C-alpha positions as CSV (number, residue, x, y, z in Angstrom):
1,X,32.2,7.0,13.8
2,X,31.5,6.7,17.6
3,X,30.4,3.0,17.4
4,X,34.1,2.0,16.8
5,X,35.6,3.9,19.7
6,X,35.0,1.2,22.4
7,X,36.0,-1.8,20.2
8,X,38.8,-3.9,21.8
9,X,41.4,-6.1,20.0
10,X,39.1,-9.1,19.5
11,X,40.0,-12.8,19.3
12,X,41.1,-14.2,15.9
13,X,39.0,-17.1,14.8
14,X,40.5,-19.8,12.5
15,X,38.9,-20.1,9.1
16,X,36.2,-22.7,9.5
17,X,35.2,-24.9,6.6
18,X,31.9,-22.9,6.1
19,X,33.9,-19.6,6.1
20,X,36.3,-21.0,3.5
21,X,33.3,-22.1,1.4
22,X,31.7,-18.7,1.5
23,X,35.0,-16.9,0.6
24,X,35.4,-19.3,-2.4
25,X,31.9,-18.6,-3.5
26,X,32.4,-14.9,-3.2
27,X,35.4,-15.2,-5.5
28,X,33.3,-17.0,-8.1
29,X,30.5,-14.5,-7.9
30,X,32.8,-11.4,-7.9
31,X,32.3,-9.3,-11.0
32,X,36.0,-8.4,-11.0
33,X,37.6,-11.8,-10.3
34,X,35.5,-14.0,-12.6
35,X,37.7,-13.2,-15.6
36,X,41.1,-13.5,-14.0
37,X,41.9,-17.1,-14.8
38,X,40.1,-17.0,-18.2
39,X,41.9,-19.1,-20.8
40,X,41.5,-19.0,-24.6
41,X,38.1,-20.0,-25.9
42,X,37.4,-22.7,-28.3
43,X,35.7,-21.3,-31.5
44,X,32.4,-23.0,-32.4
45,X,31.3,-23.4,-36.0
46,X,28.4,-21.2,-37.2
47,X,25.4,-23.6,-37.2
48,X,22.2,-23.0,-39.1
49,X,20.5,-22.4,-35.8
50,X,22.9,-19.6,-35.0
51,X,22.3,-18.0,-38.4
52,X,18.5,-18.2,-37.9
53,X,18.9,-16.4,-34.5
54,X,21.1,-13.7,-36.1
55,X,18.5,-13.1,-38.9
56,X,15.7,-12.9,-36.2
57,X,17.8,-10.4,-34.2
58,X,18.2,-8.2,-37.3
59,X,14.5,-8.3,-38.0
60,X,13.7,-7.5,-34.4
61,X,16.2,-4.6,-34.3
62,X,14.5,-1.2,-34.2
63,X,17.1,0.3,-36.5
64,X,17.3,-2.5,-39.2
65,X,13.7,-3.5,-39.6
66,X,13.0,-0.8,-42.3
67,X,16.2,-1.4,-44.3
68,X,15.0,-4.0,-46.8
69,X,11.5,-2.5,-47.1
70,X,10.1,-2.9,-50.6
71,X,7.2,-1.0,-52.2
72,X,3.9,-1.6,-50.5
73,X,0.6,-2.6,-52.1
74,X,-2.0,0.2,-52.0
75,X,-5.4,-0.8,-50.4
76,X,-8.6,0.8,-51.6
77,X,-10.3,3.2,-49.1
78,X,-13.3,1.2,-47.8
79,X,-16.4,2.6,-46.2
80,X,-15.2,1.3,-42.9
81,X,-11.9,3.2,-43.2
82,X,-13.9,6.3,-44.1
83,X,-16.1,5.8,-41.0
84,X,-13.1,5.4,-38.7
85,X,-11.4,8.5,-40.2
86,X,-14.6,10.6,-39.6
87,X,-14.8,9.3,-36.0
88,X,-11.1,10.2,-35.5
89,X,-11.9,13.8,-36.6
90,X,-14.8,14.0,-34.2
91,X,-12.8,12.6,-31.3
92,X,-9.8,15.0,-32.0
93,X,-9.5,17.7,-29.4
94,X,-8.4,20.2,-32.0
95,X,-10.9,19.5,-34.8
96,X,-14.1,19.0,-32.9
97,X,-15.0,22.8,-33.1
98,X,-14.0,23.5,-36.7
99,X,-17.3,22.8,-38.5
100,X,-19.4,24.3,-35.8
101,X,-22.6,25.9,-37.2
102,X,-25.0,28.3,-35.6
103,X,-26.8,27.1,-32.5
104,X,-30.6,27.2,-31.9
105,X,-31.5,29.3,-28.9
106,X,-33.5,27.5,-26.2
107,X,-36.1,29.5,-24.2
108,X,-35.4,29.8,-20.5
109,X,-37.9,27.6,-18.8
110,X,-39.0,27.7,-15.1
111,X,-37.1,24.4,-14.6
112,X,-33.9,26.0,-15.9
113,X,-34.3,29.0,-13.5
114,X,-34.9,26.6,-10.6
115,X,-31.7,24.7,-11.4
116,X,-29.7,28.0,-11.7
117,X,-31.0,29.1,-8.3
118,X,-30.0,25.7,-6.8
119,X,-26.6,26.0,-8.3
120,X,-26.2,29.4,-6.7
121,X,-27.2,27.9,-3.4
122,X,-24.7,25.0,-3.8
123,X,-21.9,27.3,-4.7
124,X,-19.1,27.3,-2.1
125,X,-18.5,31.0,-2.7
126,X,-22.0,32.4,-3.0
127,X,-23.9,30.5,-0.3
128,X,-23.2,33.1,2.5
129,X,-23.4,36.3,0.4
130,X,-27.0,37.3,1.0
131,X,-27.4,35.8,4.5
132,X,-30.2,37.5,6.4
133,X,-30.7,37.7,10.2
134,X,-31.7,34.4,11.9
135,X,-34.7,33.7,14.1
136,X,-33.5,32.9,17.6
137,X,-34.9,29.7,19.1
138,X,-35.4,29.1,22.8
139,X,-33.0,26.6,24.4
140,X,-35.3,23.6,25.2
141,X,-34.4,20.6,27.4
142,X,-34.1,18.6,24.1
143,X,-31.5,21.0,22.7
144,X,-29.5,20.9,26.0
145,X,-29.6,17.1,25.9
146,X,-28.3,17.1,22.4
147,X,-25.5,19.5,23.3
148,X,-24.4,17.2,26.3
149,X,-24.4,14.2,23.9
150,X,-22.3,16.1,21.4
151,X,-19.8,16.9,24.2
152,X,-19.7,13.2,25.1
153,X,-19.1,12.2,21.4
154,X,-16.4,14.9,20.9
155,X,-13.0,13.3,20.3
156,X,-11.4,16.2,22.2
157,X,-13.7,16.4,25.3
158,X,-14.4,12.8,26.1
159,X,-11.3,12.4,28.2
160,X,-11.4,15.8,30.0
161,X,-13.2,14.8,33.2
162,X,-12.0,11.2,33.4
163,X,-12.0,9.8,36.9
164,X,-9.7,7.1,38.4
165,X,-10.4,3.6,37.2
166,X,-11.1,0.6,39.4
167,X,-8.6,-2.2,38.9
168,X,-10.1,-5.7,38.3
169,X,-8.3,-8.9,39.2
170,X,-7.1,-11.1,36.3
171,X,-9.5,-14.0,36.4
172,X,-9.2,-17.3,34.5
173,X,-11.9,-16.1,32.1
174,X,-10.0,-12.9,31.3
175,X,-6.8,-15.0,30.6
176,X,-8.9,-17.3,28.3
177,X,-10.2,-14.2,26.4
178,X,-6.6,-12.8,26.1
179,X,-5.4,-16.1,24.6
180,X,-8.3,-16.1,22.1
181,X,-7.5,-12.6,21.1
182,X,-3.9,-13.6,20.4
183,X,-5.2,-16.4,18.2
184,X,-7.3,-14.0,16.2
185,X,-4.6,-11.3,16.0
186,X,-3.4,-10.5,12.5
187,X,0.1,-10.1,13.9
188,X,0.5,-13.7,15.0
189,X,-0.8,-15.3,11.8
């Protein structure tokens, strides 16, 4: 609303040929005006091609394609059809447990116990439950060096104690590198 407040009177511009052409094209394209000057049509005779197209449309129609359906020819149940039917029953998410018989118990092997213990160790809930007391280690120069490196790598701390920079003059070499970077830039392609 506010963008119209400071608009002045404006200067009228005569309709240029290009403006007239665009207006005329807009009238032709308009979904309202394209029927205004419509005269009476000339009826065309029904050709064999038009009849063929109509028949095709009726066959394609999702409503009419079953209307003239005659009696089908029964096909014998082949071994392949039986195999597919059995596979469908096995794949079915409802039927796959219906004919389940009694299982054979498997003895618990040392390997199975090892895997169970590992699963308990990997569990995101149980891995801290039975946490014992830790053994303190002395702070060695190596540990201090690693801590300092971690602080340098930290994305939070690497700018904390930043000093002032030294300005460098723009040399012809730097200008050449900048131009090369612009050539390689994905923005300028």
